[in-house]
ZAGUKE-424101 format. One record per residue: z, x, y of N, C-alpha, C in turn. Coordinates in steps of 0.02 Angstrom, whole numbers, padded with zeros to 5 digits, always signed. Each point is the difference from the previous one (the first is absolute). Example, Ala and Ser with C-alpha at 12.3 -4.5 7.8 and 13.67 -1.06 7.14 Angstrom:
BEGIN
+00390+00660-00284+00000-00045+00059+00000+00045+00060/-00036-00018+00053+00003+00042+00059+00037-00039+00055/
This chain:
BEGIN
+06691+03574+04088-00046-00056-00005+00004-00029-00070/+00002-00065-00004+00000-00036-00063-00073-00008-00019/-00025+00039-00047-00072+00010-00006-00031-00028-00063/-00036-00054+00007-00043-00026-00052-00069-00008+00030/-00014+00040+00050-00060-00009+00040-00058+00042-00024/-00058-00017+00027-00058+00041-00014+00000+00061+00045/-00047+00045-00013-00002+00063+00037-00014-00009+00074/-00040-00049+00019-00017-00009+00071+00060-00023+00041/+00039-00047-00027+00060-00022+00035+00050+00057+00007/+00009+00037-00054+00046+00055+00000-00021+00054+00050/-00064+00017+00000-00026+00050+00046+00009-00022+00073/-00011-00064+00013+00009-00026+00069+00072+00008+00024/+00047-00015-00043+00070+00008+00018+00019+00073+00009/-00021+00041-00047+00018+00071+00003-00030+00034+00061/-00060-00020+00020-00033+00030+00058+00041-00009+00064/+00035-00057+00005+00041-00011+00060+00065+00040-00001/+00018+00026-00058+00062+00040-00005-00012+00074+00014/-00062+00023-00003-00015+00071+00010+00025+00026+00067/-00012-00034+00056+00027+00026+00063+00077+00006-00001/+00033-00045-00036+00073+00004-00007+00022+00061-00039/-00040+00019-00050+00016+00061-00038-00010+00061+00044/-00053+00000+00040-00013+00057+00045+00057+00007+00050/+00026-00055+00025+00054+00000+00050+00069+00010-00032/+00004+00000-00066+00064+00011-00034+00041-00064-00009/-00030-00057+00014+00036-00064-00008-00003-00023-00073/-00055+00015-00034-00008-00018-00071+00010+00063-00041/+00050+00000-00043+00014+00059-00042-00031-00004-00069/-00004-00060-00026-00031-00010-00066-00022-00073-00005/-00047-00012-00046-00023-00067-00014+00011-00012-00074/+00037-00052-00015+00014-00019-00070-00033-00067-00011/-00040-00005-00051-00034-00062-00018+00033-00028-00063/+00015-00064+00002+00028-00034-00059-00060-00029-00038/-00010+00023-00061-00057-00020-00040+00010-00070-00028/-00040-00047+00024+00000-00068-00027-00070-00015-00028/-00025+00047-00040-00065-00011-00030-00056+00033+00040/+00013+00060+00026-00052+00036+00037-00058+00017-00047/-00061-00009+00025-00057+00019-00040-00013+00075+00007/-00047+00026-00038-00014+00072-00002-00020+00026+00068/-00041-00037+00037-00023+00023+00065+00058+00002+00051/+00046-00047-00004+00058+00000+00045+00045+00059-00017/+00008+00015-00063+00040+00059-00021-00032+00064+00026/-00066+00003-00001-00035+00059+00025+00012+00008+00075/-00003-00055+00038+00014+00002+00072+00071+00025+00011/+00047-00027-00037+00070+00020+00007+00009+00074-00015/-00033+00024-00052+00006+00070-00019-00030+00045+00054/-00058-00017+00026-00032+00040+00052+00040+00000+00064/+00035-00053+00014+00040-00006+00061+00069+00033-00007/+00017+00023-00061+00064+00032-00011+00058-00048-00006/-00014-00061-00020+00052-00051-00008+00034+00008-00068/+00063-00020-00002+00037-00004-00063-00006-00072-00025/-00019-00009-00062-00005-00066-00030+00060-00011-00045/+00036-00054+00011+00060-00015-00038-00009-00065-00039/+00032-00004-00056-00001-00061-00040+00046-00052+00033/-00017-00064-00006+00040-00051+00034+00067-00015-00032/+00013+00024-00060+00061-00017-00037+00065+00009+00036/+00015+00059+00024+00065+00013+00032-00010+00016+00073/-00007-00051+00039-00013+00007+00072+00058+00036+00035/+00061-00011-00024+00058+00032+00031-00007+00076-00003/-00020+00028-00059-00007+00073-00003-00060+00025+00039/-00052-00039+00006-00057+00020+00041+00023+00007+00073/+00038-00048+00024+00026+00003+00069+00048+00059+00007/+00044+00010-00049+00048+00054+00003-00033+00069+00003/-00058+00007-00032-00035+00064-00001-00044+00011+00061/-00007-00049+00043-00041+00008+00060+00028+00056+00043/-00043+00040+00031+00021+00059+00037+00030-00016+00068/-00023-00051+00033+00022-00014+00068+00061-00044+00004/+00030-00004+00060+00056-00045+00013-00023-00069+00019/-00065-00008+00014-00030-00063+00019-00058-00015-00047/-00010-00064-00017-00055-00020-00042-00044-00050+00038/-00065+00007-00009-00048-00046+00029-00034-00035-00059/+00011-00065-00006-00027-00039-00056-00062-00037+00024/-00055+00010-00035-00063-00032+00018-00034-00029-00062/-00040-00052+00011-00044-00025-00052-00064+00041+00001/-00032+00010-00058-00065+00034+00001-00050-00040+00040/-00035+00032+00044-00049-00033+00042+00026-00012+00071/+00066+00005+00010+00028-00007+00067-00018+00063+00040/-00016-00009+00064-00020+00057+00040+00040+00002+00065/+00038+00054+00007+00038+00010+00062-00049+00016+00056/+00014-00026+00059-00044+00008+00058+00024+00058+00044/-00046+00028+00040+00019+00055+00044+00062-00018+00041/+00044+00049+00009+00062-00011+00036+00060-00009-00045/-00011-00003-00065+00057-00012-00045+00046+00061-00005/-00026+00060+00007+00041+00059-00010+00054+00006+00054/-00016-00004+00065+00054+00004+00049+00049-00058-00005/-00024-00059-00020+00045-00058-00007+00050+00012-00055/-00022+00028-00056+00044+00014-00056+00049+00055+00019/-00025+00054+00031+00043+00056+00020+00054-00023+00049/-00020-00042+00048+00048-00025+00049+00053-00044-00033/-00022-00042-00046+00048-00045-00034+00051+00041-00040/-00024+00050-00037+00045+00041-00040+00051+00035+00046/-00024+00024+00057+00045+00033+00048+00051-00049+00029/-00022-00061+00015+00046-00051+00027+00053-00018-00052/-00019-00006-00063+00049-00016-00052+00050+00057-00007/-00025+00061+00001+00044+00059-00006+00049+00003+00058/-00022-00021+00059+00043+00000+00059+00041-00063+00008/-00005-00046-00047+00039-00062+00004-00025-00049+00052/-00064+00007+00021-00027-00043+00053-00045-00056-00026/-00011-00005-00064-00045-00051-00028+00042-00055-00031/-00023-00062+00010+00035-00057-00029-00005-00002-00076/-00061+00000-00026-00011-00001-00072-00032+00065-00021/+00023+00028-00057-00031+00062-00022-00066-00015-00037/-00004-00055-00034-00062-00019-00035-00045-00037+00050/-00064+00018-00001-00048-00032+00046-00066-00013-00035/-00037-00047+00028-00068-00015-00022-00048+00016+00058/-00063+00008-00016-00051+00010+00050-00024-00069+00024/-00031-00002+00058-00030-00062+00025-00071-00004-00028/-00021-00060-00017-00069-00009-00022-00047+00015+00057/-00055+00033-00016-00051+00012+00051-00026-00068+00024/-00019-00002+00063-00021-00063+00031-00054-00036-00042/-00047+00037-00028-00055-00030-00039+00026-00033-00064/+00059+00018-00023+00027-00027-00062+00055-00051+00009/+00014-00017+00062+00052-00050+00011-00028-00069-00012/+00032-00039-00043-00026-00067-00014+00011-00048+00058/-00044-00049+00005+00008-00053+00050+00058-00045-00021/+00010-00052+00039+00056-00046-00012-00002-00029-00070/-00057-00029-00020-00005-00029-00067+00005+00053-00054/-00028+00058+00012+00002+00054-00049+00071+00023-00015/+00044-00005+00048+00070+00020-00010+00034-00043-00052/-00020-00063-00004+00031-00045-00048-00030+00006-00070/-00065+00014-00003-00033+00003-00066-00001+00069-00030/+00016+00050+00039-00004+00069-00023+00057+00017-00048/-00019+00035-00055+00051+00024-00046+00020+00070+00024/+00062+00007+00021+00024+00063+00026+00037+00038-00054/-00007+00065+00002+00037+00042-00046+00048+00043+00042/+00051+00025-00032+00050+00041+00036-00030+00067+00022/-00055+00020-00030-00031+00064+00020-00062-00009+00043/-00017-00061+00019-00061-00012+00038-00004+00042+00064/+00056+00008+00034+00001+00041+00061+00032+00068-00011/+00006+00021-00063+00031+00064-00016+00075-00002+00017/+00037+00046-00026+00072+00005+00014+00019+00073+00004/+00036+00018+00053+00028+00067+00007+00076-00009-00005/+00031+00035-00047+00072-00007-00008+00030+00065-00024/+00065+00006+00010+00036+00060-00023+00001+00002-00076/-00001+00060-00026+00002+00010-00072+00063-00032-00030/+00057+00009+00033+00063-00028-00026-00005-00076-00006/-00031-00033+00049-00008-00072-00002-00049-00019-00056/-00053+00038-00008-00049-00013-00054+00033+00007-00068/+00044+00049-00008+00035+00009-00064+00041-00062-00017/+00035-00027+00050+00039-00060-00011-00044-00060-00018/-00056-00006+00034-00046-00055-00013-00036+00008-00068/-00010+00062-00022-00038+00013-00061+00038-00019-00063/+00066-00004+00004+00039-00020-00059-00020-00071-00019/-00030-00006-00057-00019-00066-00025-00068-00024+00026/-00030+00035+00047-00066-00020+00025-00053+00025-00048/-00047-00042-00017-00053+00019-00046-00061+00028+00034/-00002-00001+00067-00058+00023+00036+00020+00019+00070/-00046+00033+00036+00013+00015+00070+00005-00064+00041/-00036-00051-00020+00006-00065+00032+00072-00025-00005/+00031+00009-00057+00070-00019-00009+00047+00041+00043/-00016+00064+00010+00041+00043+00044-00004-00026+00072/-00060-00020+00021-00011-00021+00069+00023-00072+00014/+00005-00041-00052+00018-00070+00009+00073-00008+00022/+00012-00041+00049+00067-00017+00021+00032+00050+00048/-00037+00049+00022+00027+00049+00048+00004-00030+00069/+00053+00017+00036+00003-00016+00071-00038+00056+00035/-00054-00017+00034-00043+00052+00029-00014-00013+00074/-00013+00055+00034-00025-00003+00068-00075+00007-00001/-00029+00008+00059-00072+00006+00007-00017+00065+00035/-00045+00039-00028-00023+00061+00032-00055-00016+00050/-00004+00038+00055-00055-00010+00047-00063+00037-00023/-00020-00013-00061-00060+00030-00029-00031-00052-00046/-00066+00005-00009-00035-00051-00038-00024+00023-00068/-00010-00050-00043-00026+00010-00067-00054-00052-00013/-00050+00020-00038-00049-00047-00026+00020-00012-00072/+00025-00059-00016+00023-00013-00069-00056+00004-00050/+00018+00010-00063-00048+00000-00054-00035-00068-00002/-00064+00001-00013-00038-00063-00006+00016-00033-00066/+00014-00063+00003+00015-00039-00061-00064-00030-00027/-00004-00002-00066-00057-00034-00031+00012-00075+00004/-00050-00035+00019+00006-00074+00002-00019-00029-00068/+00041-00049-00019-00012-00030-00067-00031-00068+00008/
């Protein structure tokens, strides 16, 4: 997670990952510190997360324990059903049956913008999260200054699982 968030956003995201850790789908959580406050650091510490400095994103990705990475914005919440969808996708890629190895989640129905909202909405590359192979993330991380940069420009498929994107502050 590219983390400059407050403790409540961080806790909301981490809470949706707990069932994945229980099922063995999530092996570790690494947070990229983009100005985390003290309370967010405390949440990260209590949850057993590793906090990394944003400087060398390539080495942060290289040190990740798993063969797959799930990139999320702080405050994004995976919805029930994400674990079997991720496990099935990883299995399909391993068996050569998946078109794209990198995938995004579908926005939850409540968060899908209407017709006019689609044109005025500022989209980020991490708004729907990204699941990708570590090897692909390593290639993308060269020269990327953020996880957003890693996720930008990827050819991705769509997972049959939903996400509630992080809420944006309106200016």
